[in-house]
Structures are given as structure tokens and as C-alpha cells.
C-alpha positions, 0 to 999 in steps of 0.5 A: 518492515513490521507486521503489526498494525499501526493505529490511526485508520478506521476500525478494521484497517491498518496502515502499512509502510510500502516501497513502490516499484520505482523505489519511492516509499509510502503508506497505504491503508489495508484491511487489518491482518493483511501481511506486509507481503500482501501490502507490498503487492497491493502497492505495486499493483496500484502503482502499475495501474496509475502508471498505465497510459491513459490512466487519470494519474493526477 
């Protein structure tokens, strides 16, 4: 996936295409300059937290 920023977010942010651990894909907003690898790791962490029992995943 490309490492360049995608315009459209607030100043200082970038949108990144990510693949979540379940194989689904999405777009997340990250701090400008965040590597694709770090964006994918952040997406996996958020996905795991929302999947935990007792989380308000709705």
C-alpha cells in the first residue's frame, strides 16, 4: 500500500488504507507521517480492543 498521505483529513493527519486481522479492509485517520506499517499495527490494536468481551463495540 502507498506510504503517501491521502488528502481529506484535518491538518496534520493522513488517511491510510488498512487490513484488519479478520481480513476486512478500511480506512483510518492517523497522524501525518505515520508509516503504513504503524497504521496497520494501530488498526489491529483497535480491532482487538473492540473485539474484547465487555467492550461497547456498537
